[in-house]
TINU-309743 format. One line per 3 residues: number of its first residue (from 1); their letters; for each residue x negated, y, z of N, C-alpha, C, O. Coordinates in steps of 0.2 Angstrom, whole numbers, padded with zeros to 4 digits. Last residue first. Example, Ala and Ser with C-alpha at 12.3 -4.5 7.8 and 13.67 -1.06 7.14 Angstrom:
2> SA> -0064,-0011,0035,-0068,-0005,0036,-0064,0000,0039,-0067,0006,0040; -0066,-0028,0039,-0062,-0022,0039,-0066,-0016,0039,-0071,-0017,0042
This chain:
82> PWD> -0129,0255,-0133,-0126,0253,-0143,-0129,0247,-0148,-0126,0246,-0154; -0129,0244,-0120,-0132,0250,-0124,-0131,0246,-0133,-0132,0241,-0136; -0123,0236,-0111,-0121,0243,-0113,-0123,0246,-0119,-0120,0250,-0122
79> AFR> -0132,0226,-0109,-0126,0226,-0110,-0123,0232,-0114,-0121,0233,-0120; -0141,0235,-0098,-0145,0233,-0107,-0137,0229,-0111,-0138,0230,-0117; -0142,0247,-0089,-0137,0240,-0088,-0137,0241,-0099,-0134,0244,-0104
76> VAR> -0152,0252,-0080,-0152,0251,-0085,-0149,0246,-0087,-0151,0240,-0088; -0159,0252,-0065,-0153,0254,-0066,-0152,0255,-0073,-0151,0261,-0074; -0172,0248,-0068,-0170,0241,-0066,-0162,0245,-0065,-0157,0240,-0065
73> LDP> -0179,0257,-0075,-0177,0254,-0080,-0172,0249,-0077,-0168,0246,-0080; -0180,0273,-0071,-0180,0266,-0070,-0175,0262,-0071,-0169,0262,-0069; -0183,0283,-0080,-0187,0283,-0075,-0187,0275,-0072,-0192,0272,-0071
70> WGY> -0189,0281,-0095,-0180,0280,-0094,-0186,0276,-0087,-0190,0271,-0086; -0192,0294,-0111,-0193,0289,-0103,-0186,0287,-0103,-0181,0289,-0106; -0199,0299,-0127,-0193,0297,-0123,-0193,0292,-0117,-0194,0286,-0118
67> AVE> -0207,0311,-0134,-0209,0306,-0127,-0202,0303,-0125,-0200,0307,-0120; -0213,0316,-0148,-0211,0315,-0142,-0210,0308,-0138,-0212,0302,-0139; -0226,0323,-0158,-0223,0315,-0155,-0220,0319,-0150,-0222,0324,-0147
64> ELT> -0230,0333,-0176,-0228,0330,-0166,-0225,0324,-0168,-0223,0321,-0173; -0248,0331,-0185,-0240,0330,-0184,-0237,0331,-0175,-0240,0331,-0170; -0257,0335,-0196,-0256,0336,-0188,-0249,0336,-0189,-0245,0339,-0193
61> APG> -0268,0328,-0207,-0260,0329,-0205,-0261,0329,-0196,-0263,0326,-0191; -0278,0318,-0211,-0277,0328,-0212,-0270,0327,-0208,-0272,0322,-0204; -0274,0308,-0199,-0278,0308,-0206,-0278,0316,-0206,-0279,0319,-0201
58> ITI> -0264,0314,-0186,-0267,0306,-0191,-0269,0308,-0201,-0267,0309,-0207; -0265,0321,-0171,-0266,0322,-0178,-0269,0315,-0182,-0275,0313,-0182; -0251,0325,-0162,-0256,0321,-0164,-0259,0320,-0171,-0256,0319,-0176
55> PRS> -0243,0338,-0152,-0248,0335,-0158,-0252,0330,-0158,-0256,0330,-0153; -0231,0333,-0141,-0237,0334,-0141,-0240,0332,-0148,-0240,0327,-0150; -0219,0333,-0126,-0220,0332,-0135,-0227,0336,-0135,-0229,0341,-0132
52> RLR> -0207,0326,-0115,-0210,0330,-0118,-0215,0328,-0125,-0214,0323,-0129; -0196,0319,-0114,-0197,0322,-0107,-0204,0326,-0109,-0206,0330,-0104; -0180,0314,-0117,-0185,0318,-0120,-0187,0321,-0113,-0184,0323,-0108
49> RGG> -0173,0297,-0112,-0173,0306,-0109,-0181,0307,-0112,-0186,0304,-0111; -0163,0285,-0117,-0169,0288,-0116,-0167,0296,-0117,-0164,0300,-0120; -0151,0280,-0121,-0153,0282,-0114,-0157,0284,-0111,-0157,0286,-0105
46> LAE> -0148,0277,-0131,-0151,0270,-0126,-0151,0272,-0121,-0151,0269,-0115; -0148,0286,-0138,-0141,0284,-0138,-0141,0277,-0134,-0137,0273,-0133; -0164,0290,-0140,-0156,0293,-0136,-0149,0291,-0135,-0145,0295,-0132
43> YFG> -0168,0281,-0149,-0169,0279,-0143,-0163,0283,-0138,-0158,0280,-0134; -0159,0284,-0160,-0159,0277,-0160,-0162,0279,-0150,-0158,0278,-0145; -0164,0297,-0162,-0156,0295,-0162,-0155,0289,-0159,-0150,0289,-0155
40> CAP> -0177,0292,-0165,-0179,0298,-0162,-0168,0299,-0159,-0166,0302,-0153; -0178,0289,-0180,-0176,0283,-0173,-0177,0288,-0167,-0180,0284,-0163; -0181,0295,-0190,-0173,0295,-0188,-0172,0290,-0180,-0167,0288,-0177
37> NDV> -0195,0308,-0184,-0190,0299,-0186,-0187,0300,-0185,-0186,0305,-0181; -0199,0320,-0182,-0195,0320,-0187,-0195,0311,-0191,-0195,0309,-0197; -0208,0315,-0171,-0202,0322,-0170,-0197,0322,-0176,-0191,0324,-0174
34> LVW> -0212,0299,-0167,-0216,0305,-0172,-0208,0307,-0174,-0204,0304,-0176; -0213,0294,-0151,-0210,0292,-0158,-0212,0300,-0162,-0213,0306,-0159; -0218,0285,-0137,-0218,0288,-0141,-0217,0289,-0148,-0221,0286,-0152
31> VLM> -0211,0278,-0122,-0211,0276,-0130,-0212,0283,-0132,-0208,0288,-0130; -0209,0273,-0107,-0212,0277,-0109,-0211,0275,-0118,-0212,0269,-0119; -0201,0266,-0092,-0203,0265,-0098,-0203,0272,-0102,-0198,0277,-0102
28> SCL> -0203,0258,-0076,-0201,0263,-0082,-0206,0261,-0087,-0211,0258,-0087; -0205,0246,-0068,-0199,0248,-0071,-0198,0256,-0073,-0193,0259,-0071; -0212,0233,-0066,-0212,0240,-0069,-0206,0241,-0068,-0202,0236,-0068
25> DRR> -0212,0221,-0064,-0212,0226,-0057,-0213,0231,-0060,-0214,0235,-0056; -0210,0210,-0073,-0214,0212,-0069,-0218,0217,-0065,-0224,0218,-0064; -0197,0213,-0075,-0196,0207,-0073,-0208,0206,-0069,-0210,0203,-0065
22> VLE> -0197,0226,-0081,-0197,0225,-0076,-0197,0218,-0070,-0197,0218,-0064; -0203,0220,-0093,-0209,0226,-0090,-0204,0227,-0081,-0207,0228,-0075; -0194,0213,-0098,-0200,0209,-0099,-0204,0216,-0092,-0207,0214,-0087
19> QAV> -0184,0224,-0102,-0181,0217,-0095,-0186,0215,-0094,-0186,0214,-0087; -0191,0230,-0112,-0189,0234,-0105,-0186,0231,-0098,-0186,0232,-0092; -0190,0222,-0119,-0197,0222,-0118,-0195,0227,-0110,-0197,0226,-0105
16> AAV> -0177,0217,-0124,-0180,0211,-0122,-0189,0216,-0115,-0192,0213,-0110; -0175,0229,-0127,-0170,0229,-0120,-0177,0223,-0119,-0181,0223,-0114; -0180,0233,-0139,-0181,0235,-0135,-0178,0234,-0126,-0179,0238,-0121
13> LRR> -0173,0221,-0145,-0180,0220,-0144,-0181,0224,-0139,-0184,0221,-0134; -0160,0225,-0147,-0165,0219,-0142,-0170,0218,-0141,-0172,0215,-0136; -0160,0236,-0153,-0159,0237,-0147,-0161,0231,-0146,-0166,0232,-0142
10> GLG> -0164,0231,-0164,-0172,0235,-0160,-0167,0236,-0156,-0171,0235,-0151; -0153,0223,-0171,-0160,0220,-0169,-0166,0225,-0165,-0171,0223,-0163; -0143,0229,-0172,-0143,0227,-0167,-0150,0224,-0164,-0151,0223,-0158
7> QRQ> -0142,0231,-0184,-0138,0224,-0184,-0139,0221,-0178,-0139,0215,-0177; -0144,0242,-0191,-0137,0241,-0190,-0136,0235,-0189,-0131,0232,-0192; -0156,0235,-0203,-0154,0239,-0199,-0148,0240,-0196,-0144,0238,-0201
4> YGQ> -0162,0227,-0212,-0161,0225,-0206,-0160,0228,-0200,-0162,0227,-0194; -0159,0235,-0226,-0154,0229,-0224,-0157,0225,-0217,-0154,0220,-0217; -0168,0244,-0225,-0163,0246,-0222,-0160,0237,-0223,-0160,0234,-0218
1> M> -0181,0237,-0227,-0181,0241,-0221,-0173,0241,-0220,-0170,0240,-0214
């Protein structure tokens, strides 16, 4: 997996999803991420705002997940994303 990191693939994937949402006139986006996931920094770097958190049970474990949101994707300049 690490061989594919830091190449801009994730940024391009998230930008493509966001642009498709705007094309369909859905102008906001929310993603849920486990709070201990290093990807939290990735979503923050893309301008996602931490909106709330909640517990989630996976098998016998209760974990915490956090929601990152973009309230108006029309205002996002995807070319500026790192």
